[in-house]
C-alpha atoms as one frame of an Amber mdcrd trajectory, in Angstrom:
protein
  28.298   0.508   4.810  29.376   1.275   8.272  26.070   2.481   9.337  24.419
  -0.635   7.780  26.751  -2.764   9.863  25.119  -1.231  13.038  21.587  -2.044
  12.043  20.374  -5.184  13.765  16.827  -5.886  12.854  14.868  -8.758  11.433
  13.367  -6.518   8.880  16.739  -5.216   7.710  18.965  -7.393   5.433  21.867
  -8.589   7.526  25.229  -7.085   6.815  28.304  -9.321   6.660  31.236  -7.421
   5.127  32.261  -4.626   2.790  35.425  -3.692   0.810  36.663  -1.348  -1.918
  38.342  -2.498  -5.048  40.239  -0.469  -7.734  40.303  -2.164 -11.066  43.447
  -2.072 -13.303  44.033   0.916 -15.563  42.250   0.709 -18.799  39.811  -1.924
 -17.694  36.540  -0.043 -18.748  37.939   0.834 -22.170  38.877  -2.722 -22.911
  35.520  -4.057 -21.742  33.618  -1.474 -23.799  35.813  -2.234 -26.925  34.793
  -5.919 -26.479  31.131  -4.953 -26.016  31.113  -2.776 -29.125  32.567  -5.642
 -31.165  29.797  -8.017 -29.966  27.240  -5.504 -31.084  28.821  -4.981 -34.437
  30.147  -1.583 -33.887  33.692  -0.921 -34.865  35.282   1.956 -32.892  37.985
   3.917 -34.794  41.159   4.338 -32.767  40.769   8.149 -32.923  37.153   8.102
 -31.836  36.407   8.399 -28.131  32.670   8.188 -27.512  33.272   7.651 -23.778
  35.582   9.645 -21.587  37.318   7.590 -18.918  38.499   8.820 -15.611  41.900
   8.037 -14.217  40.445   6.570 -11.021  37.542   4.143 -10.743  36.821   2.541
  -7.417  33.917   0.159  -6.404  32.305  -0.434  -3.122  31.224  -4.042  -2.584
  28.781  -4.872   0.356  28.253  -8.434   1.190  24.949  -9.260   2.922  22.790
 -12.288   3.683  21.260 -14.068   0.672  17.562 -13.800   0.043  15.647 -15.781
  -2.503  14.034 -13.038  -4.288  12.914  -9.313  -4.340   9.370  -8.159  -3.624
   9.409  -6.882  -7.248  10.107 -10.405  -8.570   7.479 -11.794  -6.325   4.888
  -9.280  -7.557   5.678 -10.077 -11.116   5.279 -13.797 -10.727   2.270 -13.764
  -8.315  -0.765 -12.143  -9.967  -3.112 -13.509  -7.275  -2.378 -11.837  -3.952
  -3.377 -13.376  -0.676  -4.697 -10.616   1.624  -3.210 -12.293   4.667   0.369
 -12.281   3.103  -0.075  -8.634   2.045  -0.997  -7.515   5.490   1.759  -9.619
   7.160   4.432  -8.395   4.729   3.363  -4.773   5.112   3.399  -5.023   8.811
   7.118  -6.163   8.468   7.811  -3.216   6.133   6.350  -0.653   8.583   8.198
  -2.138  11.539  11.516  -2.093   9.693  10.946   1.452   8.448  10.212   2.410
  12.002  13.534   0.924  13.080  15.446   2.844  10.257  13.783   6.083  11.435
  14.596   5.419  15.032  18.229   5.460  13.915  17.885   9.047  12.656  17.980
   7.707   9.061  15.559   7.634   6.228  15.787   5.160   3.403  14.609   7.644
   0.514  14.388   5.002  -2.041  11.824   2.471  -0.880  10.468   0.362  -3.645
   9.650  -3.238  -4.326  13.172  -3.852  -5.839  14.759  -2.821  -2.498  12.589
  -5.110  -0.413  13.882  -8.695  -0.312  11.983 -12.010   0.462  14.185 -14.381
   2.622  14.187 -18.090   2.553  11.615 -18.276   5.299   9.323 -15.724   3.588
  10.480 -12.884   5.797  10.435  -9.368   4.368  13.747  -7.473   4.594  14.718
  -4.004   3.460  17.936  -3.575   1.609  19.948  -0.952  -0.401  19.624   1.689
   2.271  19.954   5.269   0.836  21.789   6.650   3.882  21.369  10.469   4.003
  23.337  13.096   5.813  20.919  14.688   8.153  20.722  18.148   9.606  18.425
  19.508  12.290  15.621  22.004  11.600  14.643  24.599  14.079  12.148  22.101
  15.502  14.671  19.423  15.807  13.415  17.419  12.859  15.877  15.478  10.710
  15.997  16.974   7.245  17.965  16.484   4.071  19.019  18.856   1.317  20.491
  16.235  -0.976  19.118  15.724  -4.584  18.969  12.941  -7.145  18.336  10.293
  -4.464  15.613   7.694  -5.094  13.646   6.156  -7.903  11.285   8.662  -9.563
   8.336   6.325  -9.670   8.225   6.077  -5.857   9.483   9.450  -4.893   7.297
  11.713  -2.666   6.113  15.092  -4.209   8.484  17.104  -2.062  11.398  15.231
  -3.537  10.756  16.770  -6.997  10.926  20.295  -5.867  13.675  22.633  -7.127
  15.342  22.670  -3.736  14.147  19.629  -2.026  13.951  19.857   1.855  12.270
  16.841   3.073  12.217  14.423   6.093  11.433  10.866   6.948   7.938  11.282
   5.596   9.045  10.609   2.052   9.326   6.969   3.174   5.727   7.030   4.281
   4.639   8.170   0.900   6.669   5.274  -0.925   4.964   2.775   1.472   1.680
   3.865   0.319   2.584   3.198  -3.285   4.078  -0.226  -2.369   0.936  -1.149
  -0.498  -1.228  -0.137  -3.455   1.077  -2.120  -5.928   0.916  -5.212  -3.565
  -2.962  -5.033  -3.444  -3.303  -4.702  -7.238  -1.980  -6.764 -10.214  -0.869
  -4.410 -12.962   1.262  -4.148 -15.981   4.145  -1.580 -15.785   2.122   0.911
 -17.880  -0.908   0.586 -15.549   1.281   1.115 -12.548   2.781   4.249 -13.978
  -0.687   5.607 -14.941  -2.193   4.937 -11.550   0.611   6.220  -9.680   0.020
   9.486 -11.580  -3.543   9.410 -10.415  -2.250   9.723  -6.776   0.165  12.457
  -7.643  -2.724  14.323  -9.288  -4.973  13.757  -6.235  -7.414  11.826  -8.441
  -9.912   9.473  -6.824  -8.554   5.954  -7.226 -10.825   3.721  -9.383 -10.044
   0.545  -7.591  -9.886  -1.207  -4.248 -13.582  -0.400  -3.515 -13.929  -3.912
  -2.312 -11.195  -3.360   0.237 -12.154  -0.084   1.876  -9.682  -0.131   4.732
  -6.835  -0.763   2.238  -7.935   2.038   0.018  -8.253   4.410   3.124  -4.726
   3.532   4.301  -3.174   4.033   0.792  -4.982   7.382   0.492  -3.595   8.529
   3.960  -0.044   7.331   3.213   0.082   9.103  -0.213  -1.225  12.586   1.007
   0.619  15.142  -1.169   0.862  17.307   2.027   3.494  15.442   4.051   2.098
  16.910   7.272  -1.135  14.937   6.642   0.650  11.631   6.452   0.243   9.425
   9.403   3.091   8.388  11.634   4.168   4.784  11.881   2.550   3.977  15.133
  -0.674   5.378  13.802  -0.196   3.239  10.677   0.082   0.010  12.784  -3.245
   0.853  14.556  -5.081   1.220  11.206  -8.106  -1.109  10.611  -6.373  -2.382
   7.560  -4.467  -4.868   9.717  -7.710  -6.323  11.126  -9.953  -6.069   8.123
């Protein structure tokens, strides 16, 4: 939360305040008991299906209000205007460039973590802040695991001992662009994302060759082959 407070960029959701709350003792058990009753499940007194810790603390982060997420927009807009797609993707690229310039990687980019403001500006939220270390080359790396949503993770995030850098965000951006350009069911999305991870030739976007080319480059399985953010902004996709 402290780092988010230092981020000032039109493409990052604006931070207002944060605080920690500690609920009263036994609150979770009381809530679960009520929930079980609503579901028609009677929990015996000597039965403890859930183990409750002695300490529960919650971090609340207050940010600016946005009207929807990109995920919600994609769900309700099956016809996609190419002009909007290009403009919003430009916003995403510029926002990610700002995040990376702060020596930070998001690590969980996905439509649900991209918001649409009241003036239709795209803003990234829910930053998965990582503790970074320096490689011998001076690159920022992370050794953390279990960060990010599997559907949008880069291949290197699935390795037994993931050592990855900011290019995991580049891979996720490629999947997001593909999802914006196509109208799919959830089942189709999962299937076609698997095509990418299997390096299978994509059977769509033939009518938008520059979009297909950019998606292909962003989602290279070898992170060293993915373009940098400046190179992305110079791609013909933005002028096709």
